[in-house]
Every structure is written in C-alpha cells, then in structure tokens.
C-alpha positions in Angstrom: -15.4 -74.0 -17.7 -16.5 -71.8 -20.9 -17.9 -69.1 -19.3 -15.2 -66.9 -17.6 -11.7 -66.9 -19.7 -9.8 -64.3 -21.6 -7.3 -66.2 -24.4 -8.6 -69.8 -23.4 -5.1 -70.7 -24.4 -3.2 -68.3 -21.2 -6.3 -69.4 -18.6 -4.2 -71.5 -16.6 -1.0 -69.2 -16.6 -4.0 -66.5 -15.6 -5.4 -68.7 -12.9 -1.9 -69.4 -11.3 -1.1 -65.7 -11.0 -4.5 -65.2 -9.9 -4.5 -67.9 -7.4 -0.9 -66.5 -6.5 -1.5 -63.0 -5.8 -5.1 -64.0 -3.5 -2.9 -66.1 -1.2 0.1 -63.9 -1.0 0.4 -64.5 2.5 1.5 -68.2 1.9 2.5 -68.8 -2.1 5.1 -66.9 -4.5 4.7 -67.3 -8.1 8.1 -68.7 -9.6 9.1 -69.5 -13.0 7.1 -72.8 -13.8 5.0 -72.4 -10.9 4.7 -71.3 -7.2 7.0 -72.1 -3.7 6.1 -71.6 -0.1 6.1 -67.6 0.8 9.4 -67.8 3.4 12.3 -70.3 2.8 12.7 -72.5 5.3 14.8 -71.3 8.6 16.9 -74.3 8.4 17.6 -77.0 5.5 15.0 -79.2 5.2 13.5 -81.6 2.0 11.9 -79.9 -0.7 8.6 -81.7 -1.3 7.5 -80.6 -5.2 3.8 -81.9 -6.3 3.3 -81.3 -10.1 0.9 -81.9 -13.0 -0.8 -80.1 -15.6 -3.6 -77.6 -14.3 -7.2 -78.3 -13.9 -6.9 -80.3 -11.2 -7.1 -77.7 -8.3 -6.6 -77.5 -4.9 -4.1 -80.0 -6.6 -1.4 -78.6 -7.3 -0.9 -75.1 -6.1 -3.2 -75.1 -3.7 -1.2 -77.7 -1.3 1.5 -75.7 -0.9 2.3 -74.8 2.9 3.5 -76.1 6.1 3.4 -79.5 6.4 2.7 -80.2 2.6 4.2 -79.4 -0.4 7.1 -77.1 -0.5 6.1 -76.1 -3.9 4.1 -77.0 -7.2 5.3 -77.4 -10.8 2.2 -76.3 -13.1 1.9 -77.6 -16.7 -1.1 -76.3 -18.7 -4.4 -77.4 -18.6 -3.9 -81.3 -18.0 -0.2 -81.2 -19.7 2.7 -81.7 -18.0 5.0 -79.0 -17.2 8.0 -78.9 -18.6 11.9 -79.9 -17.9 12.5 -76.5 -17.8 9.7 -75.7 -15.6 10.5 -78.1 -13.5 13.5 -77.5 -12.6 12.9 -73.6 -12.3 10.8 -74.6 -9.6 13.4 -76.9 -7.9 15.8 -74.4 -8.3 13.8 -71.8 -6.2 12.6 -74.3 -3.5 15.8 -76.2 -2.6 17.5 -74.8 0.6 20.4 -77.7 0.9 18.8 -81.0 2.0 17.4 -81.9 -1.6 14.1 -82.0 -3.8 11.7 -84.4 -4.4 9.4 -84.4 -7.3 6.2 -86.1 -6.7 3.0 -86.4 -9.4 1.4 -88.9 -10.9 1.6 -92.1 -13.4 2.1 -90.3 -16.6 4.3 -90.6 -20.0 4.9 -87.0 -20.4 5.7 -86.3 -16.2 7.6 -89.4 -16.3 9.9 -87.5 -19.1 9.7 -84.1 -17.8 10.5 -84.6 -14.2 12.9 -87.2 -15.5 15.0 -84.5 -17.4 14.9 -81.9 -14.8 16.4 -84.4 -12.1 18.9 -84.8 -14.6 20.0 -81.6 -14.9 19.5 -80.8 -11.2 21.9 -83.7 -10.3 24.3 -82.8 -12.7 24.3 -79.5 -10.4 25.3 -81.6 -7.1 21.6 -81.0 -6.4 20.5 -83.9 -4.5 16.8 -84.9 -6.6 14.5 -88.0 -6.4 10.9 -88.7 -8.0 7.7 -90.7 -6.4 5.3 -91.8 -8.6 1.8 -92.4 -7.8 0.3 -95.3 -9.3 -3.1 -95.7 -7.3 -5.8 -96.0 -9.9 -7.0 -99.3 -9.9 -8.9 -99.5 -13.0 -6.3 -98.4 -15.3 -4.0 -101.7 -15.6 -4.5 -104.8 -13.0 -2.1 -106.0 -10.3 0.0 -107.6 -12.0 1.1 -104.2 -14.0 0.8 -102.0 -10.8 3.6 -100.0 -12.3 1.5 -99.1 -15.5 -1.1 -97.8 -13.4 -2.4 -93.8 -13.6 -2.0 -91.9 -10.4 -5.4 -89.9 -9.6 -7.1 -88.9 -6.1 -4.7 -90.5 -4.4 -2.1 -88.1 -5.2 -2.9 -86.7 -2.1 -2.7 -89.5 0.6 0.9 -89.6 -0.9 1.8 -85.7 -0.9 0.2 -85.4 2.3 2.4 -88.5 3.9 5.6 -86.8 2.3 5.3 -83.3 3.4 4.4 -84.6 6.7 7.7 -86.3 7.0 10.0 -83.6 5.4 8.4 -81.0 7.9 9.4 -83.0 10.8 12.8 -83.2 9.8 13.0 -86.7 8.0 15.7 -87.1 5.3 15.7 -87.1 1.4 16.2 -90.7 1.7 13.5 -91.1 4.6 11.1 -88.8 2.6 11.2 -90.5 -0.5 10.9 -94.5 1.5 7.7 -93.1 3.3 6.2 -92.0 -0.3 7.0 -95.4 -1.9 5.5 -96.6 1.2 2.0 -94.8 0.9 1.6 -95.3 -2.6 2.2 -99.2 -2.4 -0.6 -99.2 0.4 -3.1 -96.6 -1.6 -6.4 -97.9 -3.9 -8.6 -95.5 -6.3 -11.7 -96.0 -8.5 -13.5 -93.2 -9.9 -16.8 -92.7 -12.0 -17.7 -90.2 -14.2 -21.5 -89.1 -14.5 -20.4 -86.0 -16.9 -17.4 -85.1 -18.8 -15.3 -81.6 -18.4 -15.1 -79.2 -21.3 -12.1 -76.8 -21.8 -12.0 -73.2 -21.4 -13.4 -71.7 -24.6 -14.5 -75.6 -25.7 -17.9 -75.9 -27.0 -18.2 -79.3 -26.2 -17.0 -81.2 -22.8 -14.3 -84.1 -23.8 -17.0 -86.9 -23.7 -20.6 -87.2 -23.3 -22.4 -89.9 -21.4 -26.2 -91.3 -22.8 -28.9 -89.7 -19.9 -28.7 -92.3 -16.8 -25.1 -93.9 -17.9 -22.2 -93.9 -15.7 -18.6 -94.2 -16.5 -16.7 -96.4 -14.4 -12.7 -96.1 -14.1 -12.5 -92.6 -15.2 -9.6 -90.4 -15.3 -8.6 -87.1 -14.3 -7.8 -85.6 -17.0 -11.2 -85.4 -19.3 -10.7 -88.9 -20.1 -14.1 -91.4 -20.4 -14.7 -93.8 -17.8 -13.3 -97.5 -18.7 -16.7 -99.2 -19.3 -20.2 -97.3 -19.1 -23.0 -98.5 -17.0 -26.3 -97.8 -15.9 -26.5 -94.8 -13.5 -27.0 -96.3 -9.7 -28.3 -94.9 -6.3 -26.3 -93.5 -3.9 -26.1 -96.8 -2.0 -25.6 -99.3 -5.1 -22.9 -96.8 -6.0 -21.2 -96.6 -2.7 -21.4 -100.3 -2.5 -19.7 -100.7 -5.8 -16.5 -98.6 -5.4 -16.0 -99.8 -1.9 -16.1 -103.3 -3.2 -14.0 -103.2 -5.7 -11.2 -101.1 -3.5 -11.0 -103.4 -1.1 -11.0 -106.4 -3.2 -7.6 -104.9 -3.7 -6.8 -104.3 -0.1 -2.7 -104.8 0.4 -1.2 -108.4 1.2 -1.3 -108.4 5.2 -2.6 -104.6 5.6 -4.3 -103.6 9.2 -7.8 -102.5 10.1 -6.9 -98.3 10.3 -7.6 -97.0 7.0 -7.1 -93.1 5.8 -10.7 -92.5 3.2 -11.0 -89.9 0.8 -14.3 -89.1 -1.1 -13.4 -86.9 -3.4 -15.2 -84.8 -5.8 -14.1 -84.5 -9.4 -15.2 -80.5 -10.3 -19.1 -80.3 -9.9 -20.1 -82.7 -7.5 -21.8 -81.0 -4.8 -20.5 -81.7 -1.3 -24.1 -82.5 -0.2 -24.1 -85.1 -3.2 -20.7 -86.1 -1.8 -21.8 -86.6 2.1 -24.8 -88.6 0.9 -22.4 -91.1 -0.5 -20.3 -91.0 2.6 -23.8 -92.1 4.0 -23.1 -95.7 2.4 -19.4 -95.5 1.8 -18.8 -95.2 5.7 -20.9 -98.2 7.0 -19.7 -100.9 4.6 -15.9 -99.8 5.7 -16.8 -100.2 9.4 -18.7 -103.3 8.9 -15.7 -104.4 7.6 -13.6 -104.1 10.3 -11.7 -101.1 9.3 -11.4 -98.0 11.7 -11.4 -94.6 9.7 -8.8 -92.0 10.5 -9.5 -88.6 9.9 -11.5 -89.3 6.5 -11.4 -86.5 4.1 -14.5 -85.5 1.9 -14.9 -83.0 -0.6 -12.4 -81.4 -3.9 -8.9 -82.9 -3.2 -8.0 -83.4 -6.8 -10.4 -82.4 -9.8 -11.0 -82.9 -13.1 -12.2 -78.9 -14.1 -15.7 -79.1 -14.0 -16.3 -83.1 -14.4 -18.9 -84.2 -12.5 -18.3 -87.3 -11.2 -16.4 -88.9 -7.7 -13.5 -91.5 -6.5 -12.8 -93.2 -3.1 -9.5 -93.6 -2.2 -8.4 -95.8 0.8 -4.6 -95.9 2.1 -3.8 -98.5 4.5 -2.2 -97.4 7.4 0.3 -98.8 10.0 2.5 -97.0 13.4 4.7 -95.2 10.9 2.2 -93.8 8.2 -0.6 -92.8 10.3 1.0 -89.9 12.4 1.7 -88.4 8.9 -1.2 -88.8 7.6 -3.1 -86.8 10.7 0.0 -84.5 11.5 -1.4 -80.3 11.2 -0.8 -78.8 7.5 -2.1 -75.3 6.3 -2.6 -74.3 2.7 -4.5 -72.4 0.7 -6.7 -75.0 -0.1 -6.1 -77.6 3.5 -6.0 -77.3 6.6 -5.3 -79.3 9.8 -5.0 -78.7 13.1 -2.7 -76.0 14.3 0.5 -76.3 11.7 3.7 -74.0 12.6 3.7 -70.6 11.0 7.1 -70.5 8.8 10.1 -68.9 10.3 12.3 -68.7 8.2 12.9 -65.2 5.8 10.7 -64.6 2.9 11.5 -65.7 -0.3 12.2 -62.8 -3.4 10.6 -63.1 -6.8 12.2 -64.7 -9.8 13.5 -63.0 -12.3 14.6 -65.7 -14.3 14.2 -69.3 -15.2 16.9 -70.3 -15.0 17.7 -70.1 -18.6 21.0 -69.3 -20.4 21.3 -65.7 -21.6 21.2 -64.6 -25.1 23.6 -66.3 -26.9 26.4 -65.3 -29.7 26.0 -67.1 -32.7 28.8 -68.2 -34.8 27.5 -69.3 -38.2 28.2 -69.1 -42.2 26.3 -67.3 -44.5 24.8 -70.5 -46.4 23.9 -71.8 -43.2 21.9 -68.1 -42.1 20.6 -68.3 -45.8 19.3 -72.3 -45.0 17.9 -71.0 -41.4 15.9 -68.7 -43.3 14.4 -71.8 -44.8 14.2 -73.2 -41.4 12.1 -70.5 -40.1 9.6 -70.7 -43.3 9.2 -74.6 -42.3 8.0 -73.9 -38.6 5.7 -71.1 -39.9 4.1 -73.9 -42.1 3.7 -76.2 -39.1 2.2 -73.5 -37.2 -0.7 -72.7 -39.6 -1.3 -76.2 -40.2 -1.7 -76.6 -36.7 -3.8 -74.2 -35.8 -5.9 -75.1 -38.7 -6.3 -78.5 -37.0 -6.3 -77.3 -33.7 -9.9 -78.8 -33.0 -10.1 -82.0 -34.8 -6.6 -82.9 -32.9 -8.6 -82.4 -29.8 -11.5 -84.3 -30.9 -9.2 -87.3 -32.1 -7.4 -87.4 -28.4 -10.7 -87.2 -26.2 -11.8 -90.4 -27.9 -9.2 -92.6 -25.5 -7.1 -89.3 -24.0 -7.3 -86.0 -22.7 -8.1 -84.1 -25.6 -5.1 -81.5 -25.2 -3.0 -82.8 -28.1 -4.2 -80.2 -30.4 -3.9 -77.3 -27.7 -0.6 -78.8 -26.7 0.9 -78.8 -30.5 -0.1 -75.1 -31.3 1.1 -73.8 -27.9 4.7 -75.7 -28.6 4.6 -74.8 -32.3 3.9 -70.8 -32.0 6.7 -70.9 -29.3 8.6 -72.9 -31.2 8.5 -69.9 -34.3 8.9 -67.1 -32.4 12.4 -68.9 -30.9 13.6 -69.5 -34.4 12.5 -65.9 -35.6 14.3 -64.4 -32.9 18.1 -66.8 -33.2 17.6 -66.0 -36.9 17.3 -62.2 -36.1 20.6 -62.9 -34.1 22.5 -64.4 -36.2 21.9 -68.0 -35.9 22.9 -70.3 -38.1 20.2 -73.3 -39.1 21.4 -76.0 -36.2 20.7 -73.2 -33.9 18.0 -72.0 -35.0 16.2 -75.7 -35.3 17.5 -76.0 -31.4 16.1 -73.0 -30.0 12.8 -74.0 -31.8 12.9 -77.0 -30.0 14.0 -75.7 -26.6 10.9 -73.3 -26.8 8.5 -76.3 -28.0 9.3 -78.5 -25.3 8.6 -75.6 -22.5 5.9 -74.6 -23.6 3.9 -77.3 -24.6 4.6 -79.6 -21.7 3.4 -83.1 -22.1 4.6 -85.8 -23.6 4.4 -84.5 -27.2 6.0 -81.3 -26.1 9.3 -82.9 -25.2 9.3 -85.7 -27.7 8.8 -82.8 -30.7 11.3 -80.4 -29.2 14.5 -83.3 -28.2 13.4 -84.1 -31.9 13.8 -80.7 -33.0 17.2 -80.2 -31.2 18.6 -83.1 -32.4 17.8 -82.3 -36.2 19.5 -79.0 -35.6 22.6 -80.4 -33.7 23.2 -82.9 -37.0 23.0 -80.3 -39.4 24.7 -77.9 -37.7 25.7 -74.2 -38.7 28.8 -74.9 -41.2 26.3 -74.7 -44.5 23.0 -75.6 -45.7 22.8 -79.4 -45.3 23.1 -81.5 -48.9 20.7 -84.2 -49.3 22.5 -87.1 -47.3 22.8 -84.1 -44.1 19.5 -83.9 -44.2 18.7 -87.5 -44.0 20.8 -87.7 -41.6 19.3 -84.6 -39.2 15.6 -86.5 -39.6 17.4 -90.1 -38.7 18.6 -88.0 -35.7 15.0 -86.6 -35.0 13.4 -90.2 -35.1 16.6 -91.9 -32.9 15.5 -88.9 -30.1 12.1 -89.6 -29.6 12.6 -93.3 -30.0 14.9 -93.0 -27.2 13.1 -90.9 -24.8 9.5 -92.1 -25.4 10.9 -96.0 -25.5 7.8 -96.4 -28.2 7.8 -98.6 -31.4 5.9 -99.1 -34.3 2.8 -100.9 -33.7 2.1 -98.6 -30.2 -0.2 -96.3 -31.5 1.9 -93.3 -31.0 3.7 -90.6 -33.1 6.5 -93.3 -33.9 4.0 -95.3 -36.3 3.8 -91.9 -38.6 7.6 -91.1 -38.2 9.5 -93.9 -38.4 7.9 -94.9 -41.9 9.1 -91.3 -43.0 12.0 -91.5 -42.2 12.6 -94.8 -43.1 11.1 -93.8 -46.9 13.4 -90.1 -46.4 16.4 -91.8 -46.0 15.8 -94.8 -48.5 15.1 -92.3 -51.6 18.4 -90.4 -50.7 20.3 -92.9 -50.6 18.9 -94.1 -54.0 19.6 -90.5 -55.7 16.0 -89.3 -55.7 15.8 -85.6 -55.8 15.6 -84.8 -52.1 11.7 -82.9 -52.9 10.9 -86.0 -54.2 11.7 -88.4 -51.9 10.7 -86.2 -48.7 7.2 -85.7 -50.8 6.7 -89.3 -51.0 8.1 -90.2 -47.4 5.0 -87.7 -46.1 3.0 -89.7 -48.1 3.7 -93.0 -46.5 3.6 -91.5 -42.9 0.5 -90.2 -43.8 -1.1 -93.2 -44.8 0.8 -94.9 -41.8 -0.8 -92.2 -39.3 -4.3 -93.4 -40.8 -3.7 -96.9 -40.4 -3.4 -96.3 -36.8 -7.1 -96.4 -36.3 -6.6 -100.0 -36.8 -4.3 -100.1 -33.9 -4.8 -100.4 -30.0 -2.7 -98.3 -28.3 0.5 -99.7 -26.0 1.9 -96.4 -24.3 0.6 -93.3 -23.0 -3.0 -92.1 -21.6 -4.5 -93.8 -24.1 -3.9 -96.5 -23.1 -6.0 -98.0 -20.1 -9.5 -96.8 -22.6 -7.6 -98.7 -25.8 -10.7 -100.5 -27.1 -12.5 -96.8 -26.9 -9.6 -95.7 -29.8 -10.2 -98.8 -31.7 -11.3 -96.9 -35.5 -10.3 -93.7 -34.4 -6.2 -92.8 -36.1 -3.7 -91.7 -33.3 -3.7 -88.0 -32.8 0.2 -87.9 -32.5 0.9 -89.8 -35.9 -1.5 -87.6 -37.7 0.2 -84.0 -36.4 3.8 -85.6 -37.0 2.7 -86.7 -40.2 0.2 -83.6 -41.4 3.8 -81.1 -40.0 6.0 -83.1 -42.1 4.2 -83.0 -45.2 4.2 -79.0 -45.2 7.5 -78.6 -43.7 9.2 -80.6 -46.7 8.9 -77.7 -49.5 10.8 -75.3 -47.7 13.3 -78.3 -45.8 14.0 -79.2 -49.5 14.8 -76.4 -51.3 18.6 -75.9 -50.7 18.9 -79.8 -50.5 17.3 -80.3 -54.1 19.4 -77.6 -55.3 22.7 -79.1 -53.8 22.0 -82.6 -54.5 20.8 -81.5 -58.4 17.4 -82.3 -58.3 14.1 -80.3 -57.9 10.9 -80.3 -56.2 8.1 -81.6 -58.4 4.1 -80.7 -57.8 3.4 -84.6 -56.9 5.2 -87.8 -56.2 4.3 -91.5 -55.2 5.8 -92.4 -52.3 9.1 -93.0 -52.2 9.8 -97.2 -53.4 6.0 -97.2 -55.2 5.7 -98.4 -58.5 
C-alpha cells in the first residue's frame, strides 16, 4: 500500500470516489459513504454496514441487492464519524427504518450510537447490531467484549437477505443478532500491513514466525508461534473454532476462509484442502462455503477461518441471492426503484449567525491560536504517535489526530471570520474534529471541545474560575462518553490529573498561566506513567501484554496538546485573574 497514492491523508476518500465511479450502475456516493444506486420500489429496512476503510470488499463493496443498502466509510482503520453515519442513514432510509451493523470497536459504538440518537430524535426507526465473532480477543465469559472481524460478512449477508425478503426492522435485528451469536472466527498473520505513504508496516514478525489471533486493523496477533505447514495451520484453526461451538448447535455450517489482503487465492485453496476434510470428518455439512477476500486489512499477509452454525431460519438467508460490486451469489432480482439523486448536503446546518461580545471575540482569536499551536505540535508528532499506537493497536492515532486538528483549525478560523465568540469557535472546532477524525479519539476530542465552548460561552472572556469550569466540562464529557476510568490506560489517565491540578491551582489563587503550566506537567508525567499500565479499554485491550512498557498514545497526545494550548488559553484569563504566565513552574501543589 506504499506505491499508489497522492496525498496519503486523502487516500480513503479518493479510493471511495474511484470505487463509486467504477460501479456507478450499482452504487452512488453520498456524504459519509455510499448507498445503492436505485431506491427501493417500496419501503424496506435499510441495512447499513460500516467501519473504517482498508477492509475492501467490506464495507462499500457489499452494497447491493440481497446485502447492504449502504455503507458508512471512515478513514483507514478509523470509525466513521456520527455525522457520516447520520448522513448515510438519511440517504438510505425509505420509511421502514435503518439498522447500523458493524464490528464491536469503541469508536464505532460511540459514533453509530450518537448518530442513532439523532435519527431517533427525528422520528427515524433505528437499531444497531454489533459483530463479536473474534474468539481470540476475549474469553467466552466476556463474549460481549470480543472484536468483530471476518464474521462481519456472515452477519451482514443474513441481515441483508432478511431485509430484501421484506422482514421488518425488529426481525432483521433479531436475525442479525442470532447470526452473530452462532458465529466464530480465528485468524493468523504472516506479515503486517502498511498505511499508504508509511515507510514500514504496523508490525513485523521474525522470519519463520506467525501471529495467531490477529485483528483486522493492523493489530499484531495475540501471540507469536513458529510458522506451521498448511496442514498444521488448518488443524490449528479448525480446532480452535470448533472448541467454541455453540451449545446445541446443528451440523450444517457456513464457512469462510478469508484472505487478509496479500494472501493469494492459491494459498487459500491449499489451506482449504485441510480445513474442509477436517470439518466433514467432524460430522458437519458445509453449506455454500466461501474462499477468498471478504474482510481484509490493507495488504496484510494472513488468513482467518469463520464458521456460522446454521438452522432452518438462518440457512435460507445465507444461501439467498445477492449482487454487489464485490460479491455475487445466484440470480438476484434487478432493483426496480427510481435512481437516487446525488446528495448535495451532508445533513449539517447552514452557516450560523453568531452573537458575541467584543471581549469574547477577542478571546476567540486566542482560542484559534491555541488550536493552531496544537495543530503544529500534532503534525510534528504524527509519526511518533502512530508508532506508539501500533504496538498494541492499529497505528492510526497520529493520522487521526492530525485529520481532526486540521479540520478543527479550519472550522475555528471560519467561525471567527463570521463573528463567532469563544464558545462558538470551540464548539465549531469540536464538531469538525469529530466529523473528520472519526474513531474514538475523534468523537471524544470533538465532544470535549464542544463542552468546553458551551461552558465558557460568548458573553465575555473567561475569568480563571470559568476557564477551570471549561476544563472540567471537557473532562466530564469525555468520561461520560468513553466510560474510561483512571488506570484503564487511556487519555483519561492524563486528562484527570490535568483537570484536578488546574482546578485546584485556580481555587488556591495561583495565576492561571502558572496553574495551567503546572497541570500540564502533571499530565505529561501521568501520560508517561501509563507505560506501566495494561489497557482495559479500546483496541489495545486484547493485546494488553504487548503494550506494557509503552505509554498510551491517547494520553501522550492529550498532554502534548494541553501543554501548547496553555499560553493562549490563559493569556486573557491571567489578566482577568490578576496574574501573569511565568516562563516555568513546578506542578501545581508541588513543593
């Protein structure tokens, strides 16, 4: 993935545009993703698959009759934003409701959940079906914490067929959850994948080694082992999946042997030569098995085995016809509805008319400068943050933060130019950050900045206590959304020490600049200390042991950003509070 690209940060958008052009007879682009070219002739449930880019044919390649009605497409390995999910749902809804279906990742859960709340408030029937098929990512007792990997395809296929047959929203959801409950996947990796423009893969394996229990976002396997023969690999994969056969499961199964990106079909066929006989010897009947690439991970070399245990209700949906750009089965009926029209709006609101005092507008310029300082710092640290994230995650944190802060900086400048006060500038920056960054960090930073802005408002430049209230609102909103606690190895481990130290310093009468600088020191120390923690949240959790000794990238970036924002945020506050910003200070409360 390092050879054909223009601007690496625009790779996902350009790939989606090219895909929609090639397959214009079946799909059409809409803000946030793509939907079917033709609208249904009568109301039907819209099944909307979603997630980050880099998994083709998932997710956009599965749009079409008998499968998905649309796909919400984020940046590479990054959850789409809530705005993207909302926009695609509005374009696909035909009056019978929509259901988002996606892998169980924190960013997807947050963003699709927020979009669902917005749709429900507008009267749209909306549901969510999460896929949790990866048996390597959590034990059976914690199945609700498992990741969604290649089992996505089986669940999507069954839901799409049910919706095509006229099932109502409740039954499409029920069948999707039923399919997920009887789907199991295990994967292995032989080599890591490489982001467009990156100089090296997200992870490497020693020659002659294999990573067992891989993710589909460039995460390495849960543990490394000697590279086996095809026969030994097939035996390992089959044994692990069958060991988790559902209770009272039948003997008819859907099987997917999935290539992760650069594993050739011929290699998969060799492996199938072991997998299929083993399954038949165990008494199973293989119902229309699939061998090929269905859920990939850029150019990763690897393979996964998925089994779904079928019954009289699920099997007809698994074998039902489908026609999409990347997948065809049987003779799916041609869509009879009218062609959809190109979307001219992403569902956002028109330009606002801002009301603010001159003092607030003057402070808003400081807010713009603060975001600009964060932008410069994050661009400088993009590669380092990506490397930290690749240790136990998907390596996208640096790129995601850069996308977010770039969008925030542009939105802040635009709002300031239109006469916005400080609160509206920060809120606009937050909304843009969440929309363009996507992922967990995107929605958290976006929501935090909006809460900060709503707290300080547009009536005046904030005094020290009001600035402390804004920081507290930022922290509270992030904790409310992310549900993380101190010790979970997330951005919260740096955020709470900062908020506590700054609030305490202001309450004790410390000059705002000095209090902020001291709090930033506390945040930096806390971020560094996360190297001693095991992650309990997010994509790094399944690879917790591998992250030991490495600071959390989210905590690191937060400490970095808050440090450079401080001189700008505290300039006016320091004047209001009667203090000045010193050149250096010990952490607040330190001797």
